[in-house]
C-alpha positions in Angstrom: 70.6 -203.6 106.4 69.6 -200.0 106.4 72.7 -199.1 108.4 74.9 -200.9 105.8 73.2 -199.5 102.7 73.0 -195.8 103.8 76.8 -195.1 103.6 77.0 -197.0 100.3 74.4 -194.7 98.9 76.2 -191.6 100.1 79.5 -192.8 98.6 77.8 -193.5 95.3 76.3 -190.0 95.3 79.7 -188.4 96.0 81.3 -190.5 93.2 78.7 -189.3 90.7 79.2 -185.7 91.8 82.9 -186.1 91.3 82.5 -187.6 87.9 80.1 -184.8 86.8 82.5 -182.1 88.0 85.6 -183.5 86.4 84.0 -184.3 83.1 82.6 -180.8 82.8 85.8 -179.1 84.2 88.6 -181.1 82.7 91.2 -178.5 83.6 90.8 -179.3 87.2 93.3 -182.2 86.8 96.0 -179.6 86.6 95.1 -177.6 89.7 97.4 -177.2 92.7 95.7 -178.9 95.6 96.8 -179.3 99.2 96.8 -181.3 102.4 94.6 -184.4 102.2 94.5 -184.5 98.4 98.2 -185.4 98.2 98.4 -189.1 98.9 101.7 -190.0 97.2 105.0 -188.4 96.5 104.6 -188.1 92.8 101.4 -186.2 93.1 102.9 -183.9 95.7 105.9 -183.2 93.5 103.6 -182.3 90.6 101.6 -180.0 92.8 104.8 -178.3 94.0 106.0 -177.7 90.5 102.6 -176.4 89.4 102.5 -174.1 92.4 106.0 -172.8 91.5 104.8 -172.0 88.0 101.8 -170.2 89.4 104.1 -168.1 91.7 106.4 -167.2 88.9 103.4 -166.3 86.8 102.3 -163.9 89.5 105.7 -162.3 89.6 105.7 -161.7 85.9 102.2 -160.5 85.8 103.0 -157.5 88.1 106.4 -157.0 86.6 105.0 -156.5 83.1 102.3 -154.1 84.2 104.8 -151.7 85.9 107.7 -151.7 83.4 106.3 -148.7 81.6 106.0 -146.7 84.9 109.7 -146.7 85.4 110.5 -146.3 81.7 108.2 -143.2 81.5 109.6 -141.7 84.6 113.3 -142.4 84.0 113.9 -142.3 80.2 111.0 -141.6 77.8 110.3 -138.2 79.3 113.6 -137.0 77.9 113.9 -139.2 74.8 110.4 -138.5 73.5 110.3 -134.9 74.8 107.1 -135.5 76.9 106.5 -134.8 80.5 105.7 -137.6 83.0 102.1 -136.3 83.2 101.8 -136.5 79.4 103.2 -140.0 79.1 101.4 -142.0 81.8 97.9 -141.7 80.3 99.1 -143.9 77.4 99.2 -146.7 80.0 95.5 -146.3 80.8 94.0 -148.6 78.1 96.3 -151.4 79.3 95.0 -151.1 82.8 91.4 -151.0 81.6 92.0 -154.2 79.7 93.7 -155.6 82.8 90.4 -155.3 84.6 87.7 -155.9 81.9 89.3 -158.9 80.3 89.5 -160.7 83.7 85.8 -161.7 83.4 86.2 -163.4 80.0 89.4 -165.1 81.2 87.7 -166.4 84.3 84.7 -167.7 82.3 86.9 -169.5 79.7 89.0 -171.0 82.5 86.0 -172.4 84.3 84.5 -173.8 81.1 87.7 -174.9 79.3 91.0 -175.2 81.2 92.7 -173.2 83.9 96.1 -174.7 83.1 95.6 -174.0 79.4 94.8 -170.3 80.2 98.1 -170.0 82.1 100.0 -171.2 79.1 98.3 -168.5 77.0 99.1 -166.0 79.7 102.9 -166.7 79.6 103.2 -166.7 75.9 100.8 -163.9 75.1 102.2 -161.4 77.6 105.8 -162.2 76.5 105.0 -161.5 72.8 103.2 -158.3 73.8 106.2 -157.1 75.8 108.6 -157.6 72.9 106.2 -155.6 70.8 106.3 -152.8 73.3 110.1 -152.8 73.1 109.8 -152.2 69.3 107.6 -149.1 69.7 108.8 -145.8 68.3 106.1 -143.5 69.6 103.4 -143.0 72.3 100.6 -144.5 70.2 102.5 -147.6 69.3 103.5 -148.2 72.9 99.9 -147.6 74.0 98.7 -150.4 71.7 101.4 -152.7 73.0 100.6 -151.9 76.7 97.0 -152.7 76.0 97.9 -156.1 74.7 100.0 -156.6 77.8 96.9 -155.7 79.9 94.8 -158.2 77.9 97.0 -161.1 78.7 97.9 -160.0 82.2 94.2 -160.1 83.0 94.3 -163.9 82.7 96.4 -164.5 85.8 94.4 -163.3 88.8 91.1 -165.0 88.2 92.7 -168.2 86.9 95.9 -168.5 88.9 94.4 -167.6 92.3 91.6 -170.1 91.8 94.2 -172.8 91.2 96.2 -171.7 94.3 93.2 -172.1 96.7 91.6 -175.1 95.1 91.2 -178.0 97.6 92.4 -176.0 100.6 90.7 -175.2 103.9 93.3 -172.7 105.2 94.1 -170.4 102.3 95.8 -167.6 104.0 99.4 -168.9 103.8 99.2 -170.2 100.2 97.7 -166.9 99.0 100.4 -165.1 101.0 103.2 -167.0 99.5 101.7 -166.5 96.0 101.2 -162.8 96.9 104.8 -162.3 97.9 105.9 -163.5 94.4 103.5 -160.9 92.9 104.8 -158.2 95.2 108.4 -159.1 94.2 107.3 -158.5 90.7 106.2 -155.1 91.7 109.5 -154.6 93.6 111.7 -155.9 90.7 109.9 -153.8 88.1 111.6 -150.5 89.1 115.0 -152.2 89.9 115.3 -154.3 86.8 114.0 -151.6 84.6 116.4 -149.1 86.1 119.3 -151.5 85.6 118.5 -152.2 82.0 117.9 -148.5 81.2 121.3 -147.6 82.5 123.1 -150.5 80.9 121.3 -151.6 77.8 118.6 -149.0 77.0 114.9 -148.9 77.8 113.8 -151.3 75.1 115.7 -154.2 76.8 113.4 -153.7 79.8 110.6 -155.1 77.6 112.6 -157.6 75.5 114.3 -159.6 78.3 111.3 -160.5 80.4 109.3 -161.1 77.2 111.6 -163.8 76.0 111.7 -165.4 79.5 107.9 -165.5 79.7 107.6 -167.2 76.3 110.1 -169.8 77.4 108.2 -170.4 80.6 105.0 -170.8 78.7 106.4 -173.4 76.4 107.9 -175.3 79.4 104.6 -175.2 81.3 102.8 -176.6 78.3 105.2 -179.5 78.2 104.8 -180.0 81.9 101.0 -180.2 81.9 101.0 -182.5 78.9 103.5 -184.9 80.5 101.5 -185.0 83.7 98.0 -185.3 82.3 97.7 -189.0 82.3 98.9 -189.4 85.9 96.7 -186.6 87.1 93.6 -188.1 85.4 94.2 -191.4 87.2 94.8 -190.0 90.6 92.6 -186.9 90.9 89.0 -188.4 90.7 89.7 -190.7 93.5 91.0 -187.9 95.7 88.2 -185.5 94.6 85.5 -187.6 96.3 87.3 -187.1 99.6 87.2 -183.3 99.4 84.7 -181.6 101.7 82.1 -179.3 100.3 81.8 -176.0 102.1 78.5 -175.4 103.9 76.1 -173.1 102.1 76.2 -169.5 103.4 73.0 -167.5 104.1 72.0 -165.3 101.2 72.1 -162.1 103.3 75.6 -162.9 104.5 76.8 -163.6 101.0 75.4 -160.3 99.7 76.8 -158.3 102.6 80.3 -159.8 102.4 80.6 -159.6 98.6 79.4 -155.9 98.8 82.2 -155.2 101.3 84.7 -157.2 99.2 83.8 -155.2 96.0 83.9 -151.8 97.8 87.2 -152.5 99.6 88.6 -154.0 96.5 87.8 -150.8 94.5 89.3 -148.5 97.0 92.2 -150.9 97.7 92.9 -151.0 93.9 93.2 -147.2 93.8 95.6 -147.2 96.7 97.7 -150.1 95.4 98.0 -148.7 91.9 98.7 -145.2 93.1 101.5 -146.3 95.4 103.2 -148.9 93.2 103.0 -146.8 90.1 104.1 -143.5 91.6 106.7 -144.6 94.1 109.7 -144.5 91.6 108.7 -140.9 90.8 108.2 -140.1 94.5 111.7 -141.3 95.3 113.1 -139.5 92.3 111.8 -136.2 93.8 112.2 -136.9 97.5 115.4 -139.0 97.8 117.5 -136.7 95.7 120.3 -136.7 98.3 121.1 -140.4 97.9 119.0 -141.6 94.8 120.3 -139.5 91.9 120.3 -142.2 89.2 117.7 -144.5 87.7 119.4 -147.5 89.1 119.5 -146.1 92.6 115.8 -145.1 92.4 115.1 -148.7 91.3 117.1 -150.1 94.2 115.3 -148.1 96.8 111.9 -149.0 95.3 113.0 -152.6 95.3 114.0 -152.3 99.0 110.6 -150.9 100.0 108.6 -153.4 98.0 110.6 -156.3 99.1 110.4 -155.5 102.8 106.7 -154.8 102.4 106.1 -158.1 100.7 106.7 -159.9 104.0 103.4 -158.4 105.2 101.5 -161.0 103.2 103.0 -163.8 105.2 102.2 -162.1 108.5 98.6 -161.3 107.4 98.1 -164.7 105.8 99.0 -166.3 109.1 96.8 -164.0 111.1 93.6 -164.4 108.9 93.9 -168.2 109.2 93.9 -168.0 113.0 92.2 -164.8 114.1 89.2 -162.7 113.3 89.5 -161.5 109.7 87.4 -158.5 110.6 89.9 -157.4 113.2 92.9 -158.0 111.0 91.3 -156.1 108.1 90.3 -153.1 110.2 93.8 -152.8 111.7 95.5 -152.9 108.3 93.2 -150.2 106.9 93.7 -148.0 109.9 97.5 -148.3 109.6 97.3 -147.3 105.9 95.4 -144.1 106.7 97.9 -143.1 109.4 101.0 -143.7 107.3 99.7 -142.0 104.2 98.8 -138.8 106.1 102.3 -138.9 107.8 104.0 -139.1 104.4 102.9 -135.6 103.4 105.7 -133.1 103.5 108.4 -135.8 104.2 111.6 -136.2 102.3 115.0 -138.0 102.7 115.4 -140.9 105.1 112.1 -140.1 106.9 110.2 -140.5 103.6 111.9 -143.8 102.9 111.0 -145.2 106.3 107.4 -144.1 106.1 107.2 -145.5 102.6 108.2 -148.9 103.9 105.5 -148.6 106.6 102.6 -147.7 104.3 103.6 -150.2 101.6 103.7 -152.9 104.3 100.1 -152.1 105.1 99.1 -151.8 101.4 100.6 -155.2 100.6 99.1 -156.7 103.7 95.6 -156.0 102.5 96.0 -158.1 99.3 95.5 -161.6 100.7 92.5 -160.6 102.9 90.1 -160.0 100.1 91.4 -163.1 98.3 90.8 -165.2 101.4 87.2 -163.8 101.7 86.5 -164.7 98.1 88.0 -168.2 98.5 85.8 -168.8 101.6 82.6 -167.6 100.1 82.8 -168.9 96.5 82.4 -172.6 95.4 85.1 -174.2 93.3 82.9 -174.5 90.2 82.7 -170.7 89.8 85.6 -169.6 91.8 87.5 -168.3 88.7 84.6 -166.1 87.8 84.3 -164.9 91.4 87.9 -163.9 91.4 87.4 -162.3 88.0 84.6 -160.1 89.3 86.8 -159.1 92.3 89.7 -158.2 90.0 87.7 -156.5 87.3 86.7 -154.1 90.0 90.3 -153.8 91.2 91.9 -153.2 87.9 89.1 -150.9 86.5 89.8 -148.6 89.4 93.5 -149.1 89.0 93.1 -147.8 85.4 91.5 -144.6 86.7 94.4 -144.2 89.2 96.9 -143.7 86.4 95.5 -140.4 85.0 94.6 -139.4 88.6 98.3 -139.6 89.5 99.3 -137.4 86.5 96.5 -134.9 87.2 97.2 -134.6 91.0 100.9 -134.5 90.5 100.7 -131.9 87.8 98.4 -129.6 89.8 99.4 -130.0 93.4 102.2 -132.5 93.8 102.4 -135.8 95.7 101.4 -134.3 99.1 97.9 -134.0 97.9 97.9 -137.5 96.5 98.9 -138.9 99.9 96.1 -136.9 101.5 93.6 -138.5 99.1 95.0 -142.0 99.8 94.7 -141.4 103.6 91.0 -140.6 103.2 90.5 -143.6 100.9 92.1 -145.9 103.5 89.8 -144.5 106.2 86.8 -145.5 104.1 88.1 -149.0 103.9 88.5 -149.1 107.7 84.8 -148.1 108.1 83.7 -150.8 105.6 85.5 -153.5 107.4 83.5 -152.9 110.6 80.4 -154.1 108.7 81.9 -157.6 108.2 80.1 -160.3 110.2 81.5 -160.4 113.7 81.3 -164.2 113.8 84.0 -166.1 111.9 81.6 -169.0 111.5 79.4 -166.8 109.2 82.4 -166.3 106.9 83.3 -170.0 106.8 79.8 -171.1 106.2 79.5 -173.1 109.4 76.2 -173.6 111.2 
């Protein structure tokens, strides 16, 4: 009798845990889950549609944050009579909000609804972008960019928690989602350049703003239509999900310290390269990139090719030592940044592809580490802390770019970035050598 009763007791305990979790976190019914959770075709289709919305959201998140970079470099400097170095500090409050508001967004999402926060993200950032297009001076556009940053802060802590929810191997899903984000980075310069040349700089804010609002409305209709079915299916599947083993406290502290350090330095590198690249190309590709559209096309080419790095790295971290992969990526960054100094023309374009490949390749690594170390109940807040560090440093990168470029040019900036990448390389060597430590296995 004891043999019979023991599994029944365990099943009951799991059922109670599932009920407690889903009654206190009702938004979980909208999460994108994977693998063993998808028992029927209708649930799988809902997950696929939800995943598509999350990917499009990541695309728009990075697109909105970089529209002003191209507008400032390619049009406002002449229209408003201000230099590039004078204009870009007005984007700083937006990047500060991009970081600081992530904590609040993650907390609300864990306590209320992750899907509901994504709806707010789509609609709020769209309205803010339209407001930016109505600006008639630097102070007005600074306020609008700050609002864009507030709503953009929602995506990473909330969207990434939804992407990894229920998954054991998170490298490829995060890589696919990351590619959409990087394509937003890539498209920012291209789409902005096209609209500047054909419809004026204000359209670069108007068009994606309207699209985002429409997406928000459609996502709201989608989650409302699917709520009843998700409520019926998800609790039964939730009891079958495995709970990660607890990690030793000293391993958690060491890994999260490395995550936050490499996140901070990586944020500086990512922001410096993605924000400054259109201006770098405007100065160094003068022989074959003489218009805003051509600068945008070459930036799009570089970012698009580099986005493929996330698939490669996502595959590798699921199957090989994350420590080795991380160290290799950081070392390549340092080498390519140092090589970029003094280069122009085709050589500068080729090396830019190489260093952006390494920069984009780092993105899923920290997200995989957070996903492995953090439990689902507070994963949004864990991602929020990771991204508040990233985006706070990214905010400081904007005035740094203007200061370094105004005083010494981009050669000095690439030297600084090479040193920063070298410090990441050193930090990765402190990660636990055993993969079982990072996966919480005995």
